[in-house]
C-alpha positions in Angstrom: 77.7 37.8 63.8 76.9 40.7 66.2 76.7 40.1 69.9 74.4 41.9 72.4 75.2 41.2 76.1 72.8 42.2 78.9 75.1 42.3 81.9 74.5 43.4 85.5 75.8 47.0 84.8 74.7 47.6 81.3 73.8 46.5 77.8 76.7 45.9 75.4 76.9 45.7 71.6 80.1 43.8 70.5 81.8 44.6 73.8 81.0 48.3 74.0 78.6 49.5 76.7 75.8 51.4 75.0 73.4 52.0 77.9 72.5 51.2 81.5 70.5 48.1 82.2 68.6 49.5 85.2 67.0 52.3 83.2 65.5 50.0 80.6 64.2 47.5 83.2 62.1 50.4 84.6 61.2 52.1 81.3 57.8 51.7 79.6 59.4 52.1 76.2 59.7 48.9 74.2 62.5 50.1 71.8 65.9 50.4 73.4 67.1 53.4 71.4 70.8 53.2 72.1 70.9 49.5 71.1 68.7 50.2 68.1 71.2 52.8 66.9 74.2 50.5 67.4 72.5 47.6 65.6 71.5 49.8 62.6 75.1 51.0 62.2 76.2 47.4 61.5 75.6 45.8 58.1 74.8 42.3 59.6 71.6 40.4 59.7 72.5 38.0 62.5 72.6 38.8 66.1 73.3 36.8 69.2 71.7 38.1 72.5 73.4 36.8 75.6 71.7 37.3 78.9 72.2 36.2 82.5 69.5 34.0 83.9 68.6 36.8 86.3 67.6 39.2 83.5 63.8 39.8 83.6 61.8 38.6 80.6 60.5 42.2 80.0 64.1 43.4 79.3 64.8 40.3 77.1 61.6 41.0 75.0 62.5 44.6 74.6 65.9 43.6 73.3 64.4 41.1 70.9 61.9 43.7 69.6 64.7 46.2 69.2 66.8 43.8 67.1 63.8 43.0 64.9 63.0 46.7 64.4 66.7 47.3 63.4 66.2 44.8 60.6 67.8 41.6 62.1 66.2 38.4 60.9 68.4 35.8 62.4 68.3 36.3 66.2 69.8 33.8 68.6 69.1 34.0 72.4 71.5 32.5 74.8 70.8 32.4 78.5 73.8 31.9 80.7 73.8 30.5 84.2 76.7 30.1 86.5 76.2 26.3 86.5 76.8 26.3 82.7 80.3 27.9 83.0 
């Protein structure tokens, strides 16, 4: 299973930083191109998206849309709060 993390400093795919988070929070584009490219290079159909509870819904929805466009059918969303650690 592939893991996408939306962290404070960037967006990561399987532990590798692929793009800045701040840019995509401001962008009007709904497809996160760097994430899309990274997801397409993998031969998997399942992805887990892990986000901090501070991540705005607009960025989460862009990430979900990007995963769907890259061909992922099984998408799991995990919201992490400091109280759950």
